[in-house]
C-alpha positions as CSV (number, residue, x, y, z in Angstrom):
1,M,-0.1,0.1,-0.1
2,I,1.4,3.5,-0.9
3,S,-0.4,6.5,0.9
4,A,-0.4,9.8,-0.4
5,S,-0.8,12.7,2.0
6,S,-2.1,15.7,0.5
7,V,-4.0,17.5,3.1
8,A,-3.7,21.2,3.0
9,A,-2.9,21.9,6.6
10,R,0.9,22.1,7.2
11,K,0.4,20.2,10.3
12,V,-0.9,17.1,8.9
13,T,2.0,15.0,7.6
14,V,2.9,11.7,6.5
15,R,2.8,10.6,10.3
16,S,-0.9,10.8,10.0
17,A,-0.8,7.5,8.1
18,D,0.8,6.0,11.1
19,V,-2.5,4.4,12.3
20,R,-3.3,2.9,8.9
21,L,0.2,1.6,8.3
22,S,0.3,0.0,11.8
23,S,-2.8,-2.0,11.3
24,L,-1.5,-3.8,8.1
25,S,-0.8,-7.3,8.1
26,E,2.9,-8.2,8.7
27,D,3.0,-9.8,5.3
28,L,2.3,-6.3,3.7
29,R,4.3,-3.5,3.2
30,G,3.0,0.1,3.6
31,I,4.7,3.3,2.4
32,A,3.6,6.8,3.2
33,F,4.8,9.9,1.9
34,D,4.0,13.7,1.8
35,Q,3.5,15.1,-1.7
36,R,5.4,18.3,-2.7
37,G,4.0,21.3,-0.9
38,F,2.3,19.3,1.8
39,G,3.2,17.9,5.2
40,D,6.9,18.3,5.8
41,S,7.8,18.5,2.1
42,D,9.1,21.7,0.3
43,R,6.8,23.9,-1.3
44,P,7.7,23.6,-5.0
45,E,8.2,27.0,-7.2
46,S,6.8,24.9,-10.2
47,G,3.3,24.6,-8.6
48,Y,1.2,21.6,-7.7
49,A,0.1,20.0,-11.1
50,I,-1.6,16.4,-10.5
51,A,0.5,15.2,-13.4
52,G,3.8,16.1,-12.0
53,M,2.8,14.9,-8.5
54,A,1.8,11.4,-9.9
55,D,5.2,11.2,-11.7
56,D,6.7,11.7,-8.3
57,A,4.7,8.8,-6.8
58,V,5.9,6.6,-9.8
59,A,9.4,7.8,-9.3
60,L,9.1,6.7,-5.6
61,M,7.9,3.4,-6.6
62,D,10.8,3.1,-8.8
63,A,13.5,4.2,-6.3
64,L,11.9,1.6,-3.8
65,H,11.7,-1.0,-6.2
66,V,8.0,-1.4,-5.8
67,E,6.7,-3.0,-9.2
68,R,3.0,-2.7,-8.5
69,A,1.0,-1.4,-5.3
70,S,-2.4,-0.4,-3.9
71,L,-2.6,3.3,-3.8
72,V,-4.5,5.2,-1.2
73,G,-5.2,8.6,-1.7
74,H,-6.8,11.2,0.7
75,S,-8.2,14.4,-0.5
76,F,-5.8,15.9,-3.2
77,G,-4.0,12.8,-3.0
78,S,-6.9,10.9,-4.3
79,F,-6.7,12.8,-7.8
80,V,-2.9,12.2,-7.7
81,A,-3.5,8.3,-7.1
82,R,-6.2,8.3,-9.9
83,K,-3.8,10.0,-12.4
84,V,-1.2,7.2,-11.5
85,A,-3.7,4.6,-12.2
86,I,-4.7,6.1,-15.6
87,A,-1.1,6.9,-16.6
88,H,0.4,3.6,-15.3
89,P,-2.6,0.9,-14.8
90,K,-0.1,-1.8,-14.8
91,R,1.6,-0.5,-11.6
92,V,-1.7,-0.3,-9.5
93,A,-3.0,-3.2,-8.1
94,A,-6.1,-1.1,-6.3
95,L,-7.1,2.3,-5.9
96,V,-8.6,3.4,-2.5
């Protein structure tokens, strides 16, 4: 499971996913990240385009050698997760 945090409040960070991740079965790997400009991530000068953020998610998957994942998107992150699913359907096992 890859969880994208994109809630606009600066105090909401990737740590907000701790409860969800801690409840996963031990045979599952959970990864949570703050998207650019959200949580503890830097605010980009280039803006907040959904396509660019979807590329970031795929780049994270590549860097972590995750071939396929269930994506969980909250708030704005749901739009990003959907964009990943549309652009890279073979990389997405499920979309929540």
